[in-house]
N, C-alpha and C positions, 0 to 999 in steps of 0.2 A: 682625404681622410680627416676626420675631426675627433678630438677628444672632448669636445664641449658636451655638456649634459643638459637635457631638457629638464626644467624644474617646474614644479607646480606648488600650490599653497601647502599641500600635504607634506612635501619633502623639502621645502625651501629652508626651513630651520635647520634640518639635519645637513643638507647639502651645502648651504651657504653660511648661515648665521653661526653654526657650531664648527665650521671648517677651520682647522688650524692652518693659518697662513693666509696668503693673498687669494681673494676670490673676486672675479669680475662677472657681473651679470649683465647680459644684453637683453633689455626689454625691447622687443622688436614686434613689428607688424608687417603684413604683406603689403600694405598701402604706403609704408614708410620708405621712401627712396634712400635716404641716408642709411637706414638699417640694412637694406639690401647691399649697399656699397661696402659697408664695413664687415658684413658677415664673413667673406672669405679671409679677411685679415684676422678676425677673431678665431676662425677655425684654424688658421695657421699658427696663431699664438697658443691655442690649446694643445697643439702637437709639440711645438718648440718648448713650452714651459710645463709639459706633463710632469707631474710629481713636484713641481715647484709652485704652481698656481692653478687654481680651478677656474675654468671658464664655463659659465652656465648661460642658458637662454630661456627666457620666459616669453611666450607668444601672448601679447596683450589682447589680441582679438579673441582667441579661443579661451583665454583664461582672464576675461575682463574683470570679474570681481577680485581675483587674486592680484592682478596688476594694480588695481586701485589701492588695495590694502598695502602693497609693497611701496608704491610711490608715496603714499601718505606716511608710512613708517620712515622712509628715507628723509622726507621733508622735515619730520618731527625730530628725528635723531641727529640731523646735521643742520639744525636751524641756524640761519644767518650765513651759511656757507654757499659756495658755488654748487655743491651737491644739492642743497635745498632748492636753489634756483632751478637747476636742471630737473629735479623731481617735480616741482610745482608746474613748470612748463609742460613736462610730459603728461602730468595728470590733467592739465587743461586741454591738451591736444587729444588725449584719450577720450575725455568727455565730448569734446567737439566732434571728433571723428565718429563717435557713436551716436550722433544726432541729438546731443544735449548741450547746445551752445550756452544756455543759461547756467548750467552747472559748471561750465568751463570758466566762467567769469571769476569766481573766488580764487581758484588756483592761479590764474593769470595775474590777479591783483596781488596775491601773496608773492608771486615771482617778481613782480615789479618792485615790491618793497624790499626785497633782498638781492636785487640784481647787482652783480659785482662790478658792472661798468655801465657807462652811459649807453653803449650800444645794446647791451642786454636789457636795460630798462626800456629803451625805445622799442626793442623787439617785443617785450612783454606788453607794453602799451598798445602796440600795433595788434597784438593778438586779442587784447581786450576789445579794441575797436572792431575787429573782424567778428568776434563772437557777439558783440552787441548788435552789429549790423545784421547778422544772420538770425538774431532774435527779434528783429523788427524795431530795435531801439536806435533809430537813426540819429537823433540829436546827440545821444550819449556816445555813439560811435564817432561822430565828428569831433566831439570833445577829446576823446582818447587819441584819435589821429593827430589832432592839433597839439596835444601835450607831447606826443612822440616827435612831431616835427620841431617843436620848440627846443628839444634837446640838441638839435643841430647835427645829428648823425648823417653824414653825407651818404653812407652806404644804404640807408633806408629811405632817403628823401624821395626818390622816384616812385617807389612802391606806395609810400604814404600819400603822395600827391594824387596818384591814380586812385587810391582808396577814397580819398576825400571827394574827388570828382565823381566817382561812382555813387557815393552816398548822396551827394547834392543832386545828381540826376534822379536817384530813387525818390528823394524828397519831392522833386517836381512832379513825378508820376503819381505820387500819393496825395498831392495837394488838390 
């Protein structure tokens, strides 16, 4: 059983922005593994905190334009914060997963500029590299992966080295 409410653009303001008290919004998608993992926890919280906090869900796939608008609003309203970083990364991933890697670059770049830690900056740079790679911008993707590697985050080193090797192989195939 869940007390979480599904929200759309038409009722987001009423359900969330004008809600008195704490509101948590889960921007989720069927393709998002972490979203599926956290869903039961959010459902449980919606029951445990009924009357104290509102838990809402917005499906970013079926409500793509609405999700874009909300992520942009969060990034603007919380500029320079962890929330802005998360919103920019989510916006980039939303564009990327909807077949627009070129449009994903700007949000990933903004996320990189407001990243709260070296790890998150490396993650954003890695996302920039991946979006560039999938846009056919192989030279630029290598530069992004190299910048991320130079930050020295051990947790991403293996993935970044694999990404560089993949791009170098792609460059050989296109030469």
